[in-house]
mmCIF file of the N, C-alpha and C atoms, coordinates in Angstrom:
data_MODEL
# 
_entry.id   MODEL 
# 
loop_
_atom_site.group_PDB 
_atom_site.id 
_atom_site.type_symbol 
_atom_site.label_atom_id 
_atom_site.label_alt_id 
_atom_site.label_comp_id 
_atom_site.label_asym_id 
_atom_site.label_entity_id 
_atom_site.label_seq_id 
_atom_site.pdbx_PDB_ins_code 
_atom_site.Cartn_x 
_atom_site.Cartn_y 
_atom_site.Cartn_z 
_atom_site.occupancy 
_atom_site.B_iso_or_equiv 
_atom_site.pdbx_formal_charge 
_atom_site.auth_seq_id 
_atom_site.auth_comp_id 
_atom_site.auth_asym_id 
_atom_site.auth_atom_id 
_atom_site.pdbx_PDB_model_num 
ATOM 1   N N  . MET A 1 1  ? -0.644  -5.876  -4.704  1.00 0.00 ? 1  MET A N  1 
ATOM 2   C CA . MET A 1 1  ? -0.825  -7.302  -4.715  1.00 0.00 ? 1  MET A CA 1 
ATOM 3   C C  . MET A 1 1  ? 0.262   -7.911  -5.570  1.00 0.00 ? 1  MET A C  1 
ATOM 4   N N  . GLU A 1 2  ? 1.260   -8.436  -4.901  1.00 0.00 ? 2  GLU A N  1 
ATOM 5   C CA . GLU A 1 2  ? 2.372   -8.981  -5.665  1.00 0.00 ? 2  GLU A CA 1 
ATOM 6   C C  . GLU A 1 2  ? 3.245   -9.829  -4.748  1.00 0.00 ? 2  GLU A C  1 
ATOM 7   N N  . PHE A 1 3  ? 4.017   -10.697 -5.354  1.00 0.00 ? 3  PHE A N  1 
ATOM 8   C CA . PHE A 1 3  ? 5.006   -11.440 -4.586  1.00 0.00 ? 3  PHE A CA 1 
ATOM 9   C C  . PHE A 1 3  ? 6.094   -10.478 -4.134  1.00 0.00 ? 3  PHE A C  1 
ATOM 10  N N  . HIS A 1 4  ? 6.601   -10.675 -2.935  1.00 0.00 ? 4  HIS A N  1 
ATOM 11  C CA . HIS A 1 4  ? 7.669   -9.825  -2.418  1.00 0.00 ? 4  HIS A CA 1 
ATOM 12  C C  . HIS A 1 4  ? 8.905   -10.028 -3.287  1.00 0.00 ? 4  HIS A C  1 
ATOM 13  N N  . PRO A 1 5  ? 9.555   -8.948  -3.724  1.00 0.00 ? 5  PRO A N  1 
ATOM 14  C CA . PRO A 1 5  ? 10.687  -9.086  -4.645  1.00 0.00 ? 5  PRO A CA 1 
ATOM 15  C C  . PRO A 1 5  ? 11.932  -9.711  -4.026  1.00 0.00 ? 5  PRO A C  1 
ATOM 16  N N  . ASP A 1 6  ? 12.061  -9.674  -2.711  1.00 0.00 ? 6  ASP A N  1 
ATOM 17  C CA . ASP A 1 6  ? 13.278  -10.169 -2.065  1.00 0.00 ? 6  ASP A CA 1 
ATOM 18  C C  . ASP A 1 6  ? 13.082  -11.423 -1.221  1.00 0.00 ? 6  ASP A C  1 
ATOM 19  N N  . VAL A 1 7  ? 11.838  -11.774 -0.920  1.00 0.00 ? 7  VAL A N  1 
ATOM 20  C CA . VAL A 1 7  ? 11.574  -12.904 -0.031  1.00 0.00 ? 7  VAL A CA 1 
ATOM 21  C C  . VAL A 1 7  ? 10.763  -13.953 -0.789  1.00 0.00 ? 7  VAL A C  1 
ATOM 22  N N  . GLU A 1 8  ? 11.342  -15.111 -0.954  1.00 0.00 ? 8  GLU A N  1 
ATOM 23  C CA . GLU A 1 8  ? 10.695  -16.177 -1.706  1.00 0.00 ? 8  GLU A CA 1 
ATOM 24  C C  . GLU A 1 8  ? 9.426   -16.649 -0.996  1.00 0.00 ? 8  GLU A C  1 
ATOM 25  N N  . ASN A 1 9  ? 8.394   -16.912 -1.771  1.00 0.00 ? 9  ASN A N  1 
ATOM 26  C CA . ASN A 1 9  ? 7.116   -17.458 -1.284  1.00 0.00 ? 9  ASN A CA 1 
ATOM 27  C C  . ASN A 1 9  ? 6.345   -16.531 -0.353  1.00 0.00 ? 9  ASN A C  1 
ATOM 28  N N  . VAL A 1 10 ? 6.572   -15.223 -0.450  1.00 0.00 ? 10 VAL A N  1 
ATOM 29  C CA . VAL A 1 10 ? 5.779   -14.260 0.324   1.00 0.00 ? 10 VAL A CA 1 
ATOM 30  C C  . VAL A 1 10 ? 4.985   -13.415 -0.658  1.00 0.00 ? 10 VAL A C  1 
ATOM 31  N N  . PHE A 1 11 ? 3.662   -13.458 -0.517  1.00 0.00 ? 11 PHE A N  1 
ATOM 32  C CA . PHE A 1 11 ? 2.761   -12.692 -1.366  1.00 0.00 ? 11 PHE A CA 1 
ATOM 33  C C  . PHE A 1 11 ? 2.130   -11.610 -0.509  1.00 0.00 ? 11 PHE A C  1 
ATOM 34  N N  . ILE A 1 12 ? 2.185   -10.367 -0.980  1.00 0.00 ? 12 ILE A N  1 
ATOM 35  C CA . ILE A 1 12 ? 1.623   -9.227  -0.257  1.00 0.00 ? 12 ILE A CA 1 
ATOM 36  C C  . ILE A 1 12 ? 0.320   -8.831  -0.945  1.00 0.00 ? 12 ILE A C  1 
ATOM 37  N N  . GLY A 1 13 ? -0.751  -8.777  -0.186  1.00 0.00 ? 13 GLY A N  1 
ATOM 38  C CA . GLY A 1 13 ? -2.024  -8.350  -0.753  1.00 0.00 ? 13 GLY A CA 1 
ATOM 39  C C  . GLY A 1 13 ? -2.977  -7.972  0.361   1.00 0.00 ? 13 GLY A C  1 
ATOM 40  N N  . GLY A 1 14 ? -3.585  -6.813  0.249   1.00 0.00 ? 14 GLY A N  1 
ATOM 41  C CA . GLY A 1 14 ? -4.519  -6.395  1.285   1.00 0.00 ? 14 GLY A CA 1 
ATOM 42  C C  . GLY A 1 14 ? -5.198  -5.096  0.931   1.00 0.00 ? 14 GLY A C  1 
ATOM 43  N N  . GLY A 1 15 ? -6.306  -4.854  1.580   1.00 0.00 ? 15 GLY A N  1 
ATOM 44  C CA . GLY A 1 15 ? -7.060  -3.645  1.327   1.00 0.00 ? 15 GLY A CA 1 
ATOM 45  C C  . GLY A 1 15 ? -6.584  -2.456  2.130   1.00 0.00 ? 15 GLY A C  1 
ATOM 46  N N  . CYS A 1 16 ? -5.963  -2.724  3.273   1.00 0.00 ? 16 CYS A N  1 
ATOM 47  C CA . CYS A 1 16 ? -5.379  -1.677  4.119   1.00 0.00 ? 16 CYS A CA 1 
ATOM 48  C C  . CYS A 1 16 ? -6.400  -0.692  4.665   1.00 0.00 ? 16 CYS A C  1 
ATOM 49  N N  . SER A 1 17 ? -7.657  -1.055  4.674   1.00 0.00 ? 17 SER A N  1 
ATOM 50  C CA . SER A 1 17 ? -8.656  -0.175  5.279   1.00 0.00 ? 17 SER A CA 1 
ATOM 51  C C  . SER A 1 17 ? -9.925  -0.967  5.583   1.00 0.00 ? 17 SER A C  1 
ATOM 52  N N  . ARG A 1 18 ? -10.710 -0.442  6.495   1.00 0.00 ? 18 ARG A N  1 
ATOM 53  C CA . ARG A 1 18 ? -11.994 -1.080  6.804   1.00 0.00 ? 18 ARG A CA 1 
ATOM 54  C C  . ARG A 1 18 ? -12.911 -1.018  5.595   1.00 0.00 ? 18 ARG A C  1 
ATOM 55  N N  . HIS A 1 19 ? -12.815 0.063   4.844   1.00 0.00 ? 19 HIS A N  1 
ATOM 56  C CA . HIS A 1 19 ? -13.645 0.219   3.657   1.00 0.00 ? 19 HIS A CA 1 
ATOM 57  C C  . HIS A 1 19 ? -13.375 -0.909  2.662   1.00 0.00 ? 19 HIS A C  1 
ATOM 58  N N  . ALA A 1 20 ? -12.121 -1.290  2.498   1.00 0.00 ? 20 ALA A N  1 
ATOM 59  C CA . ALA A 1 20 ? -11.777 -2.364  1.567   1.00 0.00 ? 20 ALA A CA 1 
ATOM 60  C C  . ALA A 1 20 ? -12.387 -3.691  2.003   1.00 0.00 ? 20 ALA A C  1 
ATOM 61  N N  . PHE A 1 21 ? -12.586 -3.877  3.313   1.00 0.00 ? 21 PHE A N  1 
ATOM 62  C CA . PHE A 1 21 ? -13.195 -5.109  3.811   1.00 0.00 ? 21 PHE A CA 1 
ATOM 63  C C  . PHE A 1 21 ? -14.565 -5.326  3.183   1.00 0.00 ? 21 PHE A C  1 
ATOM 64  N N  . ASN A 1 22 ? -15.288 -4.242  2.916   1.00 0.00 ? 22 ASN A N  1 
ATOM 65  C CA . ASN A 1 22 ? -16.606 -4.351  2.291   1.00 0.00 ? 22 ASN A CA 1 
ATOM 66  C C  . ASN A 1 22 ? -16.532 -4.967  0.903   1.00 0.00 ? 22 ASN A C  1 
ATOM 67  N N  . PHE A 1 23 ? -15.384 -4.859  0.266   1.00 0.00 ? 23 PHE A N  1 
ATOM 68  C CA . PHE A 1 23 ? -15.216 -5.354  -1.094  1.00 0.00 ? 23 PHE A CA 1 
ATOM 69  C C  . PHE A 1 23 ? -14.378 -6.629  -1.149  1.00 0.00 ? 23 PHE A C  1 
ATOM 70  N N  . LEU A 1 24 ? -14.265 -7.311  -0.016  1.00 0.00 ? 24 LEU A N  1 
ATOM 71  C CA . LEU A 1 24 ? -13.407 -8.492  0.051   1.00 0.00 ? 24 LEU A CA 1 
ATOM 72  C C  . LEU A 1 24 ? -13.793 -9.550  -0.973  1.00 0.00 ? 24 LEU A C  1 
ATOM 73  N N  . SER A 1 25 ? -15.084 -9.741  -1.189  1.00 0.00 ? 25 SER A N  1 
ATOM 74  C CA . SER A 1 25 ? -15.510 -10.757 -2.153  1.00 0.00 ? 25 SER A CA 1 
ATOM 75  C C  . SER A 1 25 ? -15.029 -10.427 -3.564  1.00 0.00 ? 25 SER A C  1 
ATOM 76  N N  . VAL A 1 26 ? -14.901 -9.158  -3.879  1.00 0.00 ? 26 VAL A N  1 
ATOM 77  C CA . VAL A 1 26 ? -14.388 -8.744  -5.191  1.00 0.00 ? 26 VAL A CA 1 
ATOM 78  C C  . VAL A 1 26 ? -12.863 -8.790  -5.193  1.00 0.00 ? 26 VAL A C  1 
ATOM 79  N N  . LEU A 1 27 ? -12.245 -8.315  -4.113  1.00 0.00 ? 27 LEU A N  1 
ATOM 80  C CA . LEU A 1 27 ? -10.781 -8.288  -4.041  1.00 0.00 ? 27 LEU A CA 1 
ATOM 81  C C  . LEU A 1 27 ? -10.168 -9.677  -4.109  1.00 0.00 ? 27 LEU A C  1 
ATOM 82  N N  . VAL A 1 28 ? -10.867 -10.669 -3.579  1.00 0.00 ? 28 VAL A N  1 
ATOM 83  C CA . VAL A 1 28 ? -10.349 -12.038 -3.614  1.00 0.00 ? 28 VAL A CA 1 
ATOM 84  C C  . VAL A 1 28 ? -10.077 -12.473 -5.047  1.00 0.00 ? 28 VAL A C  1 
ATOM 85  N N  . GLU A 1 29 ? -10.949 -12.111 -5.963  1.00 0.00 ? 29 GLU A N  1 
ATOM 86  C CA . GLU A 1 29 ? -10.740 -12.478 -7.372  1.00 0.00 ? 29 GLU A CA 1 
ATOM 87  C C  . GLU A 1 29 ? -9.489  -11.806 -7.930  1.00 0.00 ? 29 GLU A C  1 
ATOM 88  N N  . TYR A 1 30 ? -9.264  -10.545 -7.586  1.00 0.00 ? 30 TYR A N  1 
ATOM 89  C CA . TYR A 1 30 ? -8.061  -9.850  -8.053  1.00 0.00 ? 30 TYR A CA 1 
ATOM 90  C C  . TYR A 1 30 ? -6.806  -10.406 -7.381  1.00 0.00 ? 30 TYR A C  1 
ATOM 91  N N  . LEU A 1 31 ? -6.908  -10.771 -6.108  1.00 0.00 ? 31 LEU A N  1 
ATOM 92  C CA . LEU A 1 31 ? -5.778  -11.408 -5.431  1.00 0.00 ? 31 LEU A CA 1 
ATOM 93  C C  . LEU A 1 31 ? -5.417  -12.728 -6.108  1.00 0.00 ? 31 LEU A C  1 
ATOM 94  N N  . ARG A 1 32 ? -6.435  -13.504 -6.472  1.00 0.00 ? 32 ARG A N  1 
ATOM 95  C CA . ARG A 1 32 ? -6.182  -14.774 -7.154  1.00 0.00 ? 32 ARG A CA 1 
ATOM 96  C C  . ARG A 1 32 ? -5.483  -14.543 -8.481  1.00 0.00 ? 32 ARG A C  1 
ATOM 97  N N  . ARG A 1 33 ? -5.954  -13.558 -9.230  1.00 0.00 ? 33 ARG A N  1 
ATOM 98  C CA . ARG A 1 33 ? -5.324  -13.254 -10.524 1.00 0.00 ? 33 ARG A CA 1 
ATOM 99  C C  . ARG A 1 33 ? -3.880  -12.800 -10.343 1.00 0.00 ? 33 ARG A C  1 
ATOM 100 N N  . ALA A 1 34 ? -3.639  -11.981 -9.318  1.00 0.00 ? 34 ALA A N  1 
ATOM 101 C CA . ALA A 1 34 ? -2.264  -11.540 -9.055  1.00 0.00 ? 34 ALA A CA 1 
ATOM 102 C C  . ALA A 1 34 ? -1.398  -12.729 -8.659  1.00 0.00 ? 34 ALA A C  1 
ATOM 103 N N  . TRP A 1 35 ? -1.930  -13.615 -7.832  1.00 0.00 ? 35 TRP A N  1 
ATOM 104 C CA . TRP A 1 35 ? -1.202  -14.820 -7.407  1.00 0.00 ? 35 TRP A CA 1 
ATOM 105 C C  . TRP A 1 35 ? -0.841  -15.679 -8.618  1.00 0.00 ? 35 TRP A C  1 
ATOM 106 N N  . ASP A 1 36 ? -1.795  -15.829 -9.543  1.00 0.00 ? 36 ASP A N  1 
ATOM 107 C CA . ASP A 1 36 ? -1.580  -16.641 -10.747 1.00 0.00 ? 36 ASP A CA 1 
ATOM 108 C C  . ASP A 1 36 ? -0.815  -15.893 -11.838 1.00 0.00 ? 36 ASP A C  1 
ATOM 109 N N  . LYS A 1 37 ? -0.482  -14.625 -11.563 1.00 0.00 ? 37 LYS A N  1 
ATOM 110 C CA . LYS A 1 37 ? 0.248   -13.762 -12.502 1.00 0.00 ? 37 LYS A CA 1 
ATOM 111 C C  . LYS A 1 37 ? -0.502  -13.559 -13.818 1.00 0.00 ? 37 LYS A C  1 
ATOM 112 N N  . VAL A 1 38 ? -1.825  -13.411 -13.707 1.00 0.00 ? 38 VAL A N  1 
ATOM 113 C CA . VAL A 1 38 ? -2.663  -13.128 -14.870 1.00 0.00 ? 38 VAL A CA 1 
ATOM 114 C C  . VAL A 1 38 ? -3.499  -11.860 -14.653 1.00 0.00 ? 38 VAL A C  1 
ATOM 115 N N  . LEU A 1 39 ? -3.086  -11.036 -13.701 1.00 0.00 ? 39 LEU A N  1 
ATOM 116 C CA . LEU A 1 39 ? -3.783  -9.777  -13.437 1.00 0.00 ? 39 LEU A CA 1 
ATOM 117 C C  . LEU A 1 39 ? -3.582  -8.835  -14.617 1.00 0.00 ? 39 LEU A C  1 
ATOM 118 N N  . MET A 1 40 ? -4.619  -8.078  -14.978 1.00 0.00 ? 40 MET A N  1 
ATOM 119 C CA . MET A 1 40 ? -4.524  -7.134  -16.087 1.00 0.00 ? 40 MET A CA 1 
ATOM 120 C C  . MET A 1 40 ? -3.323  -6.216  -15.878 1.00 0.00 ? 40 MET A C  1 
ATOM 121 N N  . PRO A 1 41 ? -2.562  -5.934  -16.933 1.00 0.00 ? 41 PRO A N  1 
ATOM 122 C CA . PRO A 1 41 ? -1.317  -5.163  -16.798 1.00 0.00 ? 41 PRO A CA 1 
ATOM 123 C C  . PRO A 1 41 ? -1.489  -3.809  -16.112 1.00 0.00 ? 41 PRO A C  1 
ATOM 124 N N  . HIS A 1 42 ? -2.560  -3.080  -16.410 1.00 0.00 ? 42 HIS A N  1 
ATOM 125 C CA . HIS A 1 42 ? -2.717  -1.758  -15.790 1.00 0.00 ? 42 HIS A CA 1 
ATOM 126 C C  . HIS A 1 42 ? -2.958  -1.880  -14.281 1.00 0.00 ? 42 HIS A C  1 
ATOM 127 N N  . LEU A 1 43 ? -3.626  -2.947  -13.840 1.00 0.00 ? 43 LEU A N  1 
ATOM 128 C CA . LEU A 1 43 ? -3.822  -3.153  -12.404 1.00 0.00 ? 43 LEU A CA 1 
ATOM 129 C C  . LEU A 1 43 ? -2.558  -3.685  -11.748 1.00 0.00 ? 43 LEU A C  1 
ATOM 130 N N  . ALA A 1 44 ? -1.850  -4.561  -12.437 1.00 0.00 ? 44 ALA A N  1 
ATOM 131 C CA . ALA A 1 44 ? -0.586  -5.075  -11.896 1.00 0.00 ? 44 ALA A CA 1 
ATOM 132 C C  . ALA A 1 44 ? 0.394   -3.928  -11.667 1.00 0.00 ? 44 ALA A C  1 
ATOM 133 N N  . ALA A 1 45 ? 0.433   -2.972  -12.586 1.00 0.00 ? 45 ALA A N  1 
ATOM 134 C CA . ALA A 1 45 ? 1.328   -1.818  -12.438 1.00 0.00 ? 45 ALA A CA 1 
ATOM 135 C C  . ALA A 1 45 ? 0.890   -0.937  -11.269 1.00 0.00 ? 45 ALA A C  1 
ATOM 136 N N  . LYS A 1 46 ? -0.404  -0.765  -11.106 1.00 0.00 ? 46 LYS A N  1 
ATOM 137 C CA . LYS A 1 46 ? -0.933  0.085   -10.033 1.00 0.00 ? 46 LYS A CA 1 
ATOM 138 C C  . LYS A 1 46 ? -0.737  -0.553  -8.657  1.00 0.00 ? 46 LYS A C  1 
ATOM 139 N N  . TRP A 1 47 ? -0.904  -1.875  -8.567  1.00 0.00 ? 47 TRP A N  1 
ATOM 140 C CA . TRP A 1 47 ? -0.874  -2.579  -7.290  1.00 0.00 ? 47 TRP A CA 1 
ATOM 141 C C  . TRP A 1 47 ? 0.442   -3.306  -7.050  1.00 0.00 ? 47 TRP A C  1 
ATOM 142 N N  . ARG A 1 48 ? 1.488   -2.926  -7.738  1.00 0.00 ? 48 ARG A N  1 
ATOM 143 C CA . ARG A 1 48 ? 2.767   -3.628  -7.599  1.00 0.00 ? 48 ARG A CA 1 
ATOM 144 C C  . ARG A 1 48 ? 3.421   -3.301  -6.255  1.00 0.00 ? 48 ARG A C  1 
ATOM 145 N N  . TYR A 1 49 ? 4.418   -4.083  -5.909  1.00 0.00 ? 49 TYR A N  1 
ATOM 146 C CA . TYR A 1 49 ? 5.207   -3.838  -4.706  1.00 0.00 ? 49 TYR A CA 1 
ATOM 147 C C  . TYR A 1 49 ? 6.193   -2.725  -5.043  1.00 0.00 ? 49 TYR A C  1 
ATOM 148 N N  . HIS A 1 50 ? 6.009   -1.566  -4.455  1.00 0.00 ? 50 HIS A N  1 
ATOM 149 C CA . HIS A 1 50 ? 6.837   -0.404  -4.788  1.00 0.00 ? 50 HIS A CA 1 
ATOM 150 C C  . HIS A 1 50 ? 8.213   -0.502  -4.139  1.00 0.00 ? 50 HIS A C  1 
ATOM 151 N N  . THR A 1 51 ? 9.242   -0.364  -4.950  1.00 0.00 ? 51 THR A N  1 
ATOM 152 C CA . THR A 1 51 ? 10.617  -0.421  -4.441  1.00 0.00 ? 51 THR A CA 1 
ATOM 153 C C  . THR A 1 51 ? 11.404  0.848   -4.749  1.00 0.00 ? 51 THR A C  1 
ATOM 154 N N  . GLU A 1 52 ? 10.811  1.784   -5.454  1.00 0.00 ? 52 GLU A N  1 
ATOM 155 C CA . GLU A 1 52 ? 11.566  2.969   -5.875  1.00 0.00 ? 52 GLU A CA 1 
ATOM 156 C C  . GLU A 1 52 ? 11.963  3.886   -4.717  1.00 0.00 ? 52 GLU A C  1 
ATOM 157 N N  . HIS A 1 53 ? 11.356  3.722   -3.558  1.00 0.00 ? 53 HIS A N  1 
ATOM 158 C CA . HIS A 1 53 ? 11.664  4.590   -2.417  1.00 0.00 ? 53 HIS A CA 1 
ATOM 159 C C  . HIS A 1 53 ? 12.510  3.907   -1.350  1.00 0.00 ? 53 HIS A C  1 
ATOM 160 N N  . GLU A 1 54 ? 12.904  2.661   -1.571  1.00 0.00 ? 54 GLU A N  1 
ATOM 161 C CA . GLU A 1 54 ? 13.526  1.892   -0.498  1.00 0.00 ? 54 GLU A CA 1 
ATOM 162 C C  . GLU A 1 54 ? 14.876  2.423   -0.032  1.00 0.00 ? 54 GLU A C  1 
ATOM 163 N N  . ASN A 1 55 ? 15.602  3.155   -0.851  1.00 0.00 ? 55 ASN A N  1 
ATOM 164 C CA . ASN A 1 55 ? 16.919  3.640   -0.446  1.00 0.00 ? 55 ASN A CA 1 
ATOM 165 C C  . ASN A 1 55 ? 16.938  5.120   -0.074  1.00 0.00 ? 55 ASN A C  1 
ATOM 166 N N  . LEU A 1 56 ? 15.776  5.730   0.000   1.00 0.00 ? 56 LEU A N  1 
ATOM 167 C CA . LEU A 1 56 ? 15.704  7.135   0.390   1.00 0.00 ? 56 LEU A CA 1 
ATOM 168 C C  . LEU A 1 56 ? 15.755  7.258   1.909   1.00 0.00 ? 56 LEU A C  1 
ATOM 169 N N  . GLU A 1 57 ? 16.355  8.332   2.389   1.00 0.00 ? 57 GLU A N  1 
ATOM 170 C CA . GLU A 1 57 ? 16.439  8.542   3.837   1.00 0.00 ? 57 GLU A CA 1 
ATOM 171 C C  . GLU A 1 57 ? 15.051  8.674   4.451   1.00 0.00 ? 57 GLU A C  1 
ATOM 172 N N  . ASP A 1 58 ? 14.186  9.423   3.822   1.00 0.00 ? 58 ASP A N  1 
ATOM 173 C CA . ASP A 1 58 ? 12.807  9.581   4.283   1.00 0.00 ? 58 ASP A CA 1 
ATOM 174 C C  . ASP A 1 58 ? 11.906  9.361   3.074   1.00 0.00 ? 58 ASP A C  1 
ATOM 175 N N  . ALA A 1 59 ? 11.340  8.192   2.960   1.00 0.00 ? 59 ALA A N  1 
ATOM 176 C CA . ALA A 1 59 ? 10.612  7.800   1.757   1.00 0.00 ? 59 ALA A CA 1 
ATOM 177 C C  . ALA A 1 59 ? 9.267   8.499   1.611   1.00 0.00 ? 59 ALA A C  1 
ATOM 178 N N  . PHE A 1 60 ? 8.721   9.075   2.661   1.00 0.00 ? 60 PHE A N  1 
ATOM 179 C CA . PHE A 1 60 ? 7.415   9.721   2.559   1.00 0.00 ? 60 PHE A CA 1 
ATOM 180 C C  . PHE A 1 60 ? 7.477   11.126  3.128   1.00 0.00 ? 60 PHE A C  1 
ATOM 181 N N  . TRP A 1 61 ? 7.158   12.074  2.298   1.00 0.00 ? 61 TRP A N  1 
ATOM 182 C CA . TRP A 1 61 ? 7.185   13.482  2.718   1.00 0.00 ? 61 TRP A CA 1 
ATOM 183 C C  . TRP A 1 61 ? 5.794   14.053  2.909   1.00 0.00 ? 61 TRP A C  1 
ATOM 184 N N  . GLY A 1 62 ? 4.757   13.263  2.712   1.00 0.00 ? 62 GLY A N  1 
ATOM 185 C CA . GLY A 1 62 ? 3.395   13.768  2.819   1.00 0.00 ? 62 GLY A CA 1 
ATOM 186 C C  . GLY A 1 62 ? 2.961   14.334  1.487   1.00 0.00 ? 62 GLY A C  1 
ATOM 187 N N  . ASP A 1 63 ? 2.427   13.490  0.641   1.00 0.00 ? 63 ASP A N  1 
ATOM 188 C CA . ASP A 1 63 ? 2.102   13.937  -0.714  1.00 0.00 ? 63 ASP A CA 1 
ATOM 189 C C  . ASP A 1 63 ? 0.721   14.569  -0.823  1.00 0.00 ? 63 ASP A C  1 
ATOM 190 N N  . ARG A 1 64 ? -0.018  14.595  0.261   1.00 0.00 ? 64 ARG A N  1 
ATOM 191 C CA . ARG A 1 64 ? -1.354  15.201  0.321   1.00 0.00 ? 64 ARG A CA 1 
ATOM 192 C C  . ARG A 1 64 ? -2.337  14.542  -0.635  1.00 0.00 ? 64 ARG A C  1 
ATOM 193 N N  . SER A 1 65 ? -2.048  13.310  -1.068  1.00 0.00 ? 65 SER A N  1 
ATOM 194 C CA . SER A 1 65 ? -2.922  12.631  -2.013  1.00 0.00 ? 65 SER A CA 1 
ATOM 195 C C  . SER A 1 65 ? -4.286  12.314  -1.409  1.00 0.00 ? 65 SER A C  1 
ATOM 196 N N  . ARG A 1 66 ? -4.387  12.313  -0.096  1.00 0.00 ? 66 ARG A N  1 
ATOM 197 C CA . ARG A 1 66 ? -5.666  12.028  0.549   1.00 0.00 ? 66 ARG A CA 1 
ATOM 198 C C  . ARG A 1 66 ? -6.273  13.283  1.166   1.00 0.00 ? 66 ARG A C  1 
ATOM 199 N N  . GLY A 1 67 ? -5.759  14.439  0.812   1.00 0.00 ? 67 GLY A N  1 
ATOM 200 C CA . GLY A 1 67 ? -6.348  15.689  1.248   1.00 0.00 ? 67 GLY A CA 1 
ATOM 201 C C  . GLY A 1 67 ? -5.922  16.163  2.621   1.00 0.00 ? 67 GLY A C  1 
ATOM 202 N N  . GLY A 1 68 ? -5.057  15.435  3.287   1.00 0.00 ? 68 GLY A N  1 
ATOM 203 C CA . GLY A 1 68 ? -4.613  15.834  4.619   1.00 0.00 ? 68 GLY A CA 1 
ATOM 204 C C  . GLY A 1 68 ? -3.474  16.832  4.555   1.00 0.00 ? 68 GLY A C  1 
ATOM 205 N N  . PRO A 1 69 ? -3.039  17.295  5.720   1.00 0.00 ? 69 PRO A N  1 
ATOM 206 C CA . PRO A 1 69 ? -1.929  18.252  5.752   1.00 0.00 ? 69 PRO A CA 1 
ATOM 207 C C  . PRO A 1 69 ? -0.607  17.576  5.397   1.00 0.00 ? 69 PRO A C  1 
ATOM 208 N N  . GLU A 1 70 ? 0.377   18.368  5.038   1.00 0.00 ? 70 GLU A N  1 
ATOM 209 C CA . GLU A 1 70 ? 1.701   17.829  4.760   1.00 0.00 ? 70 GLU A CA 1 
ATOM 210 C C  . GLU A 1 70 ? 2.281   17.236  6.035   1.00 0.00 ? 70 GLU A C  1 
ATOM 211 N N  . ARG A 1 71 ? 3.192   16.310  5.874   1.00 0.00 ? 71 ARG A N  1 
ATOM 212 C CA . ARG A 1 71 ? 3.816   15.640  7.012   1.00 0.00 ? 71 ARG A CA 1 
ATOM 213 C C  . ARG A 1 71 ? 4.621   16.642  7.831   1.00 0.00 ? 71 ARG A C  1 
ATOM 214 N N  . ARG A 1 72 ? 4.514   16.531  9.169   1.00 0.00 ? 72 ARG A N  1 
ATOM 215 C CA . ARG A 1 72 ? 5.238   17.432  10.052  1.00 0.00 ? 72 ARG A CA 1 
ATOM 216 C C  . ARG A 1 72 ? 5.357   16.784  11.420  1.00 0.00 ? 72 ARG A C  1 
ATOM 217 N N  . GLU A 1 73 ? 6.192   17.348  12.260  1.00 0.00 ? 73 GLU A N  1 
ATOM 218 C CA . GLU A 1 73 ? 6.319   16.894  13.641  1.00 0.00 ? 73 GLU A CA 1 
ATOM 219 C C  . GLU A 1 73 ? 5.159   17.461  14.451  1.00 0.00 ? 73 GLU A C  1 
ATOM 220 N N  . LEU A 1 74 ? 4.605   16.638  15.348  1.00 0.00 ? 74 LEU A N  1 
ATOM 221 C CA . LEU A 1 74 ? 3.566   17.129  16.242  1.00 0.00 ? 74 LEU A CA 1 
ATOM 222 C C  . LEU A 1 74 ? 4.195   18.022  17.295  1.00 0.00 ? 74 LEU A C  1 
ATOM 223 N N  . ASP A 1 75 ? 3.464   19.081  17.676  1.00 0.00 ? 75 ASP A N  1 
ATOM 224 C CA . ASP A 1 75 ? 3.987   19.925  18.751  1.00 0.00 ? 75 ASP A CA 1 
ATOM 225 C C  . ASP A 1 75 ? 3.677   19.266  20.101  1.00 0.00 ? 75 ASP A C  1 
ATOM 226 N N  . THR A 1 76 ? 4.151   19.860  21.190  1.00 0.00 ? 76 THR A N  1 
ATOM 227 C CA . THR A 1 76 ? 4.020   19.274  22.526  1.00 0.00 ? 76 THR A CA 1 
ATOM 228 C C  . THR A 1 76 ? 2.564   19.029  22.892  1.00 0.00 ? 76 THR A C  1 
ATOM 229 N N  . ARG A 1 77 ? 1.713   19.984  22.609  1.00 0.00 ? 77 ARG A N  1 
ATOM 230 C CA . ARG A 1 77 ? 0.289   19.848  22.925  1.00 0.00 ? 77 ARG A CA 1 
ATOM 231 C C  . ARG A 1 77 ? -0.328  18.680  22.158  1.00 0.00 ? 77 ARG A C  1 
ATOM 232 N N  . GLU A 1 78 ? -0.014  18.564  20.882  1.00 0.00 ? 78 GLU A N  1 
ATOM 233 C CA . GLU A 1 78 ? -0.560  17.474  20.074  1.00 0.00 ? 78 GLU A CA 1 
ATOM 234 C C  . GLU A 1 78 ? -0.037  16.112  20.540  1.00 0.00 ? 78 GLU A C  1 
ATOM 235 N N  . ARG A 1 79 ? 1.244   16.053  20.890  1.00 0.00 ? 79 ARG A N  1 
ATOM 236 C CA . ARG A 1 79 ? 1.824   14.786  21.367  1.00 0.00 ? 79 ARG A CA 1 
ATOM 237 C C  . ARG A 1 79 ? 1.190   14.339  22.672  1.00 0.00 ? 79 ARG A C  1 
ATOM 238 N N  . SER A 1 80 ? 0.791   15.292  23.517  1.00 0.00 ? 80 SER A N  1 
ATOM 239 C CA . SER A 1 80 ? 0.200   14.931  24.809  1.00 0.00 ? 80 SER A CA 1 
ATOM 240 C C  . SER A 1 80 ? -1.162  14.259  24.642  1.00 0.00 ? 80 SER A C  1 
ATOM 241 N N  . LYS A 1 81 ? -1.802  14.434  23.507  1.00 0.00 ? 81 LYS A N  1 
ATOM 242 C CA . LYS A 1 81 ? -3.116  13.836  23.253  1.00 0.00 ? 81 LYS A CA 1 
ATOM 243 C C  . LYS A 1 81 ? -3.022  12.445  22.643  1.00 0.00 ? 81 LYS A C  1 
ATOM 244 N N  . VAL A 1 82 ? -1.826  12.047  22.264  1.00 0.00 ? 82 VAL A N  1 
ATOM 245 C CA . VAL A 1 82 ? -1.671  10.750  21.592  1.00 0.00 ? 82 VAL A CA 1 
ATOM 246 C C  . VAL A 1 82 ? -1.554  9.650   22.598  1.00 0.00 ? 82 VAL A C  1 
# 
């Protein structure tokens, strides 16, 4: 939840999941605080607009932070199901 660092008057904020929709009434308060630039520092740091990966050739390698498999190419059989 932060203003876009390169585009004036663009604020990015969202739950990015259906689960977050359940907490919209709570998230709105945090979005307002981020908009007003009074969000608690530890949350502002956690929810900031990440730019440290913008110049990498492949910014995401599959960090397994959500318990899934590492990033890889789908094989022919898997692609046929998509």
